[in-house]
C-alpha positions as CSV (number, residue, x, y, z in Angstrom):
1,M,-39.7,-77.3,-45.4
2,L,-41.1,-80.0,-47.7
3,Q,-42.1,-83.4,-46.5
4,S,-42.5,-86.5,-48.5
5,P,-45.8,-88.3,-48.5
6,S,-44.4,-91.1,-46.3
7,E,-43.2,-88.5,-43.7
8,I,-46.6,-86.9,-43.7
9,T,-48.3,-90.3,-43.1
10,Q,-45.8,-91.1,-40.4
11,N,-46.5,-87.8,-38.6
12,K,-50.3,-88.5,-38.7
13,K,-49.7,-91.9,-37.2
14,V,-47.5,-90.4,-34.4
15,R,-50.2,-87.8,-33.7
16,L,-52.9,-90.4,-33.6
17,A,-50.9,-92.6,-31.2
18,I,-50.3,-89.6,-28.9
19,A,-54.0,-88.7,-29.0
20,I,-54.9,-92.3,-28.1
21,I,-52.5,-92.4,-25.2
22,L,-53.8,-89.1,-23.8
23,I,-57.4,-90.2,-24.1
24,A,-56.6,-93.6,-22.4
25,S,-54.7,-91.8,-19.6
26,A,-57.6,-89.4,-19.0
27,A,-60.1,-92.3,-18.9
28,V,-57.9,-94.3,-16.4
29,F,-57.5,-91.3,-14.2
30,F,-61.3,-90.6,-14.3
31,L,-62.1,-94.2,-13.4
32,Y,-59.4,-94.3,-10.7
33,T,-60.9,-91.3,-8.9
34,R,-64.4,-92.8,-9.0
35,W,-63.2,-96.2,-7.6
36,T,-61.1,-94.6,-4.8
37,A,-63.7,-92.0,-3.8
38,P,-64.3,-92.1,0.0
39,N,-67.7,-93.0,1.4
40,K,-69.9,-89.9,1.8
41,G,-70.6,-90.7,5.4
42,A,-66.9,-91.3,6.4
43,V,-66.7,-87.9,8.1
44,D,-70.2,-87.6,9.4
45,G,-70.4,-86.0,12.9
46,V,-70.4,-82.9,15.1
47,Y,-67.1,-81.0,15.2
48,R,-66.4,-78.6,17.9
49,N,-63.9,-75.7,18.6
50,G,-64.2,-73.2,21.4
51,C,-63.9,-70.3,18.9
52,C,-67.0,-70.9,16.9
53,S,-70.3,-72.7,16.4
54,D,-70.3,-76.4,15.9
55,I,-69.9,-77.8,12.4
56,I,-72.2,-80.6,11.5
57,I,-71.5,-82.9,8.6
58,R,-74.1,-85.4,7.6
59,D,-74.6,-87.3,4.2
60,G,-72.3,-84.9,2.3
61,R,-73.7,-81.7,3.7
62,V,-71.9,-79.2,5.9
63,S,-74.0,-77.2,8.4
64,Y,-72.4,-74.2,10.1
65,G,-74.5,-71.3,11.5
66,S,-77.9,-71.3,9.9
67,T,-76.6,-72.5,6.5
68,A,-75.9,-75.9,5.0
69,L,-74.0,-76.6,1.7
70,D,-73.0,-79.7,-0.2
71,M,-69.5,-81.0,0.2
72,K,-67.5,-83.1,-2.2
73,L,-65.2,-85.5,-0.4
74,L,-62.0,-86.7,-2.2
75,N,-58.8,-88.7,-1.4
76,M,-56.1,-86.2,-2.2
77,K,-52.3,-86.4,-2.1
78,F,-52.1,-85.2,1.5
79,G,-55.2,-87.0,2.8
80,L,-59.0,-86.8,2.9
81,T,-60.2,-83.4,1.7
82,G,-63.7,-81.9,1.4
83,Y,-64.6,-79.1,-0.9
84,V,-67.5,-76.8,-0.1
85,D,-68.8,-74.2,-2.5
86,G,-68.8,-71.5,0.1
87,Q,-66.7,-69.3,2.4
88,F,-66.7,-69.8,6.2
89,T,-67.2,-66.7,8.3
90,S,-67.7,-66.2,12.0
91,R,-71.5,-66.0,11.3
92,G,-71.8,-69.1,9.1
93,I,-71.2,-70.3,5.5
94,R,-71.7,-67.9,2.7
95,A,-72.3,-69.5,-0.8
96,S,-69.5,-68.7,-3.2
97,K,-68.2,-69.7,-6.6
98,E,-64.8,-70.3,-5.0
99,A,-64.7,-73.6,-3.1
100,T,-63.2,-73.9,0.4
101,A,-61.0,-76.9,1.2
102,I,-61.6,-78.8,4.5
103,A,-58.7,-81.0,5.6
104,F,-59.6,-84.1,7.6
105,S,-57.1,-86.0,9.8
106,D,-56.9,-88.2,12.8
107,Q,-55.2,-86.8,15.9
108,A,-54.9,-88.8,19.1
109,G,-57.4,-91.3,17.8
110,K,-60.1,-88.7,17.1
111,R,-61.2,-87.3,13.7
112,T,-60.4,-83.6,13.2
113,L,-61.1,-81.1,10.5
114,T,-59.2,-77.9,9.6
115,L,-60.7,-75.1,7.6
116,P,-60.4,-71.3,7.2
117,I,-62.9,-69.1,9.0
118,D,-62.5,-65.4,8.1
119,R,-59.3,-66.5,6.3
120,Q,-57.7,-67.9,9.5
121,D,-57.3,-71.7,9.9
122,H,-59.2,-73.4,12.8
123,T,-59.1,-77.0,13.8
124,F,-62.3,-78.7,15.1
125,Q,-62.5,-82.1,16.9
126,M,-65.2,-84.6,16.3
127,T,-67.3,-84.8,19.5
128,E,-70.1,-87.0,18.2
129,G,-70.0,-89.3,15.3
130,F,-73.0,-90.5,13.3
131,G,-73.3,-94.1,12.1
132,A,-70.3,-96.5,11.8
133,K,-67.7,-93.7,12.1
134,A,-68.6,-92.6,15.6
135,A,-66.1,-90.6,17.6
136,K,-64.0,-92.7,20.0
């Protein structure tokens, strides 16, 4: 199929416009996620469940068992979610290339977290808060 020079120029302009729109959309999304990022200390505290050891979160680090790993905290579609580069087991956290999601919520006026331990979901309740977000 042959195209005239004016059609080729028009196709280049359309492609350029689409590229500009895509770059602008990516930039807006990137900036939005940075502006709406939750405070690192928003979930700091000691979380307890009868099944397992306490989980301690302080300044973006999750301690469970004898190991502590960094956590990235994000506002997601279904609420506040933390991502830890490790897998939770009954003995502690094991570093991993696959991140584990931690879901945070408020139940009966108290902060809770839900995460998989040995591939089974467990819910922990905050028993002691650090700083401004202390448990009620």
